[in-house]
N, C-alpha and C positions, 0 to 999 in steps of 0.2 A: 765816686760814690754811685749809688743806685737808689733813687728815691721814687721812681715810677717805672713800671714795666708792663709788658703786654703778653697775654696768652690768648692767641687768636683762635685756637682750635678747641674742640671738646676734650674733656679728660679721657674719653675712651681712645682718642688718638695716641695717648701716652702709654697705654697698657702694654702694647707689643714693643714699643720703642725701648722701654725700660724693663721689660720682662717682669711685669707686675704680677704677683701671686694673689694678693689680697687688695680689694678695692674698698676704700673707706666710704663712710656715709657723708652726705652733705658736701660733696666736692663742689667747688665753685665752677661756674660756667665761664665762657669766654669773656675777656675784659680787655679793653684797650687803654685803661687808665687805672692800674692797680697801685694803690697808695699804702703807705705804712699803716699797720693795724688791720688792713683788709684781710679777708680769708684767702689763702693761696694753697695750691696743691704742692705737696712735698713728697719726694720719694725717699723712703728710709728702709734700712734693713734692721729688723728687730730680732732679738734672740732671748730665749728663756732657758736658763739652766744649761744643760748639755745639748739642747736641740740645735739644729742647724739654723742659721739666719733665714728669716722669711722677708721677702721684699714686698712692701706695701706702698700704696699711695693714699695719702690722708690730707685732710684740710687742716691748716695751721694758721695761727694769727701771725701776720708778718711784723714782728717786733719781738725779739727773744726776751723772755722773762725766766730767770733761773729759779730753781725750786726754792731757794732760800729767801726770795723776795717777799716782803709782807703784802704786796699788792701787785695786781696784774700790770698796771701802768707803772713805768719806771721813771726815775728822775731825769734821765738823759736818753737820747735816741738810741735804740738798739736794733734798728732794722738793717744796719750794716755793721760789720766787724772788720777792722783792719787786719789783714792776714799777717802782717809783720809783728803784731803784738797780741793777737788773740789768745795765745797760750799763756800770756802774763796777766790777763784781765780776769778777775774773779767771776765776772758775769759770763764769760765764754770758755774759760779753761776746761771745765769738766766736759762740756759739749765737744770741744776739740778732741779730747781723748777717745771718746767712744760713741758720741751722738752726732754724727755727721749726716747731712742730707743733701739731696739735689733738688733745686727749685727749677722746674722747666719754664722756659720763656721763649716767646717768639722774637722778642727784642726788648729794648729799653730806651728810655728817654734820658738825654743829658742836655744841660743848658750851658752854652758858651757865653761867658760874661766879658763884655768890652765896655769899660766905663760903667755906666749905670744901666746898660742895655743887656738883657739876658735873652738869648735866642735859643729856642728848643730844637734839638735834633733827634731823629729816630735812628737808632743803631741796631743792626740786625745781621744775622748770617745770610749769605747768598741764598741758602736753602736750608730747610730743616729747622731744628730747634736748638736753642742754647740750653746747656745744663749748668746752671749756676752752682758753684760750691757753697753749701750752706751748713749751718749748725742748727740743732733743735734742742728743745728742753720741754719737759712737762712741768706745768705750774699747777699747784693744788689750791683751790679756793676753800679754805678752812671754814668759811661761813656756811657752806652747803653740806647737806647730809651725805654720809658715805655712799649711799645708793643713788645719789643724784648724778645722772650722766654728765651734767655740766660742771661737776666738781673738778675734773681734770681738763686742763686747757693745753693743747699742743701749740708751741710757739717756735718761731724760726727767725733766722737772720741770714743775710747774704754776705759772704766774704768779698773784700775788695783788695785791689793791688794798684800799683802805679800803672798808669795808662801806657800803652805802647803804640807805635806806628802813628797813623793819622788821628787816632783817638786823643793823642796828647794835645792836639790843636783845639779840642773841645773842652776837656776837663782833665785834671791831673790824676784822677782816680777812675777806676773802672771795675766792674764785677769780675770775679775769677770764674771764667767759663771753661769747664773741664772738657778735654777731648774724651771720646768714647772709651779709649783704652784705660782711662783712669776711673771710670764710673764704679766698677766693682770694688776696687781698693778703697776709694773714698767712702763708700757706704759701709764697708765691712766693719762691724762693731767689734770683731775680735782683734783688729789691728789697733793697738793703743798708740795714737798719734802723738808726736811731739812737734817742735818747731821745724825740724829738718823735714818731716813728712809734709807739713803744710808748705814749706818752701819749695819742695819738689813738685807739689801739685800746682803751685803758682807758676813755676818755670814751664811746666807742661802746658799751661794755658796760654802761653805767649803766642804760639802760632794761630790759635783760634782768634785771639784779639786782633792780630794783624790782618786777618782775613775779613773782618766785619765791614759791612757797608754802612754808610750814613748819609743822611740828607736832612735839610732843614724842613721843619713842619710848622704849622700854624700854632699860635699860643694855646697852651693846654690849661684848662681851668677845671671845673668840677664835672664836666660832662664825660660820658663813657660811650663812645661810638667808633665804628670802624674807620670813619673818615679822619680820625686823629692822626693816623700814620701816613696820610697822603702827603706827598711832597708839595712844597709851595714854589 
């Protein structure tokens, strides 16, 4: 799974990397302790009618809420979605088809459990950024006026898969981290994805996962500071 992650750079560092055309408002700054329901930066390709897709970076609530949900808060956690079953789950199926996102990250935390002891590890690429495969959905707050900018809330989730390589020693699940040659297809809203498409993306992510580095860090609580990723 992925319950905490890190974005150590400024959002402007992502503009060229992901060839962003439109930069959203209120993008979150660097954080070393991003938690579910926090605001995160997501990369999406949106399209209207017969227009070509436009790539944008926007702020989203990290916990996906589908449009049919009566409330923003859901009855069960939706910050992660299992890649093996996302196409079968009503909360995620519509987003898999045409509302796929990339969530940039410098790295993420995972906890190794031995008995009653949980030890945090920081997992990150040797260099550069991770591109987590995600889904997004727009949720409408019907209690607000039509012209209220807060009426529409962009929400997102991170896909996970079985861990590979040394990551299996820490936790059985890991985020799906897409290689660069998959970014365009994953974001393309004109590609109607099915389970075979998701499975292919997961398979392509395996070399990225095998190359990740990890080390133990100090216990992580509510603080947010760069020292959290220092090895112990």
